[in-house]
RONU-927839 format. One record per residue (C-alpha): z, x, y. Coordinates in steps of 0.1 Angstrom, whole numbers, plus 2048, in hexadecimal, padded with zeros to 3 digits. Each point is the difference from the previous one (the first is absolute). Layout:
ZXY/...
***
This chain:
C6ED9F44D/7DD7F2803/7EB7FA7E1/7DB7FB7FD/7F17E17F1/7EC8037E0/7DA7FE802/7F57DC804/7DE8067F0/8037FA7DA/7E38177F8/80F81C815/8227FA7F0/7F18047DE/7EE820809/81F81080E/8157F57E1/7E68107E8/7FE81F815/826804800/8007FD7DA/7E481A7FD/813819815/8178057E2/7E280D7EC/7F982580A/7DC7FE7F3/7F77E2815/81181081E/7ED8217FD/7DF7EE7FB/8067EB81F/80A81E815/7E08137F5/7EB7E1808/80F7FB822/7FE825809/7DB8017F5/7F87E1814/81180C820/7EF8237FC/7DE7F07FD/8077EA81E/80C81E816/7E18157F6/7E97E3807/8117FA822/7FB82580A/7DB7FE7F6/7FB7E1815/81281181E/7E881D7FE/7E27E8800/80D7EA81C/80F81A817/8187F681C/7E77EE817/7FF7DF7EF/8237F3808/7FF7DF7EC/7F280F7E1/81781E802/81F7EA805/7F77E97E3/7FA81E7EA/82180F809/8147E17F9/7ED7EF7E3/7EB8187EC/81A8117EB/8147E17F6/7E17EB7FA/7EF81A7EA/8218067ED/8047DB7FB/7DD7FD7F2/80581E7E9/8207F07F2/7EF7DF7FC/7E68117EB/81C80C7E9/80E7DD7FA/7F38027DD/81C8187F7/81E7EC7F3/81880E81A/8127E7818/80981D817/7DC805809/7FD7DB809/81F802815/7F381F812/7E07EE808/8137E380D/816816816/7E081280D/7F17DE80A/8207F9814/7FD823810/7DB7F9807/8097DF812/81A812816/7E881C808/7E57E680A/8177F0819/80982280E/7DB809803/7F97E0813/81E807817/7F3823808/7DC7F4806/80C7E5817/81A812815/7F58257FE/8238107FF/80782380C/80081C7E6/8268007FA/8017DA7FC/7E18027EA/8128187E9/81F7EB800/7EB7E17F8/7F28117E1/82280B7F6/80F7DD802/7E57F37E9/8118157E5/8237F580B/7F67DC800/7F18037DD/81F8127F3/8167E480F/7EA7E67EE/8048137E0/826802804/8017DB807/7EC7FA7E0/8178147EA/8217FA812/80B7E57E7/7F78167E2/81282180A/82480280C/7F9821812/7E27F2813/8137E0808/81D81580E/7E8815816/7ED7E280C/81F7EC809/81481C810/8117F7820/81081781B/8167F581C/80B81481F/8117EF81D/7F47DD803/7DD8087F3/7F67FA7DB/7E28117F1/7F17FA7DD/7E68147EE/7E97E2802/8067FE825/7F8825805/7E07FC7EC/7F67E1814/809810821/7EB81F7F7/7E17EC7F6/8037E781C/80981B819/7E08147FA/7EA7E0801/8117F3820/7FE823810/7DB8017FA/7FA7DD80E/81780681D/7EF821809/7DE7EE7FE/80D7E4816/80E818819/7DF813803/7EC7DF801/8147F181C/7FE821814/7DB8017FB/7FB7DC80B/81580681F/7EC81F809/7E07ED7FD/80C7E6819/7EE7FF821/81A7EC813/81F8157F9/80981F814/8058207EC/8267FF808/8037DD7F2/7EC80A7E1/81881D7F9/8207EB806/7F47E27EB/7F58167E4/8228117FE/8127DE801/7EA7F27E4/8058207EC/8267FD802/7FE7DB7F7/7EA8077E2/81681B7F2/8207EC806/7F17E37EB/7F48197E6/82280F7FD/8107DE7FC/7E77F77E4/8078217EE/8267FA801/7FC7DC7F4/7EA80C7E3/81A81A7F7/81B7E57FE/81480F81C/8157E6813/7F5803824/8217EF80B/81481D7F0/7E881980F/8057F1823/82480C803/7F68237F6/7E27FF817/8157F481D/81981D7FC/7E38197FC/7EE7F181E/81F805816/8038247F6/7DB807805/8007ED821/81C81680D/7EE8207F4/7DD7F680A/8057F0821/7E7816812/7E67FA7E5/8057DA801/7FE802826/7DF8127FE/7F17E67E9/80B7E3815/7F4811820/7DF8077EF/7FA7DB7FA/80A7F9824/7E881A80E/7E47F47E9/8037DC809/806806826/7E2819800/81281581A/7F181E7EE/7DF8007EE/7EC81A7EC/7EB813819/8187FB81E/80A81E814/8267FE805/81D81580B/8227FB7F0/81F8167FE/7EC81E80D/7E47FB7E6/7DF7FA811/7E07F97ED/7EA7E87EE/80C7E87E5/7ED8087E0/8147EC7E6/81A7E47FF/8167F57E3/81E7EA7FE/81781D801/7F0819818/7E4807819/7EB81F7FF/7F5810821/7E781C803/80B81581E/7E8813817/80881F7ED/7F27F17E0/8227FB7F0/8097E07EE/8227F380B/8117E67EA/8157E9816/8187E67F0/7F87DD80C/8237F980B/7FB81B81C/7E27EC80C/8147E0804/81F81180F/7F081681A/7E77FE81C/7DB8047F4/7E580A818/7E07F07F2/7E280F812/7E87E97EC/8127DF803/7E77EF817/7E28167F9/7F78227F1/7FA810822/81881E806/805811822/802826801/80A81681E/7F5823808/81081281E/7FA820814/81081081F/7E880C81B/805813820/80A7EC81F/7E0809813/7EA7F27E5/7E47E7809/8107E27EE/7E07EC802/7EC81B7EE/81C8057E6/8027DA7FA/7DA7FE7FA/80181E7E9/81E7F37ED/7F17DD7FB/7DE80F7F6/8128157E5/8117E17F2/7E07EB800/7ED81C7EE/8137FB7E0/7F17E77E7/8217F27F5/80C7F8824/7FA7DB807/7EC7F581E/8167E1803/81A80480C/7F181C813/811822803/813808820/81181E810/8217FB813/815817816/8227FD7F0/81381B813/7FF81881E/81781D804/80282480D/7ED80D7E2/7E27E8803/7F27DE7F8/8057EF7DE/7E07EF7F3/8027E97E2/7E17F17EF/8047DF7ED/7E67F67E7/7FF7E87E2/7F58047DC/7FE7E67E4/8018167E1/821812802/7FF8057DA/7E581A806/819815814/80D802824/805825806/7DC8087F8/7F17E881A/81A80C81A/7F58247F9/7DC7F7805/8087F0822/81382080A/7E38167F6/7E77EC814/8187FE81E/807825801/7DB8087FD/7F97E981E/81D80F815/7F58237FA/7DC7F980A/80C7F0820/81C81780A/81D7E87FA/81E8157F8/81E7F77EB/82580A806/8138137E6/8207EC7F7/
***
């Protein structure tokens, strides 16, 4: 069993000894409780008043008020009552000063790293836990019950956990999580601001840095908790084998995602066709790629299917995309006139590129008629492909009707 060392400060040792003696006096205890309750009530009311005056727009002032106002005002109130011959009041003031110091460190941490709301709430909670742990350590050698709680030790498997380790792991875990999350966001922001890295490289590197940061953070938390990483390794190895067998497809998607991102075979904005899914890549993650089809539907494609199947990337060399519109006309049609009308209909569309120029080809001749296919190029397929083809057909049909070019019913 672990035991806490007695206070090394002689003055603090004397305050604690006098206070423990005063606890046996009901009068002194009641007076001290009333004084502490009054001081804390005054501090809470003053904090609420300051909050109404400051509002929520001044982040620094609001944060400092949340963390420091109540313990600071309560400490000052108890200090003003030092004339009362009651050692419990002096001890309460000393403990509030300790709590104030812990809260000041937490406030500085929040102001520097700006944690998310859940982590911010946990940070404020661990200030209380840290203070209670310090109080337990202070009284552990004076109370058998506190000493037993403070030195409790639990073993399961090859892992040993103590109450001190749990408290340390909780406190260090929240702090490390805040710093790790800040580091993750900072690295990702720096990579995004880079003008030399391609977007795919930015995404892949940010995910690799994120994994590395959280692996280190986890190791630090385990170490602070007193968990033997060597004993944990055997358990992690067995768990890893089980998860590896059950999550092979998921692991393959993550590894394939890194390969796709580094090779840049697919990029956000590319128009691709894979496994019957045709459309524009709108988002890429390490696990999946999101493709917006021509029907406006978002298809989520696992990355392992991109590395294990043929991908038709219509935007690999440039963003130009060729579209084809075809019609069947009668065999006695004036092909020269039909060609001119067809090309004129394609050139009349704003989205059809002048270079490469649109062309009309005869692609088939049979007993029903002559198959004419018009080929044209666009460079904004994300704005739709069926709509520009429809406009070409409208203009072509209008031209054919004016000039007597007849179509064959198929």
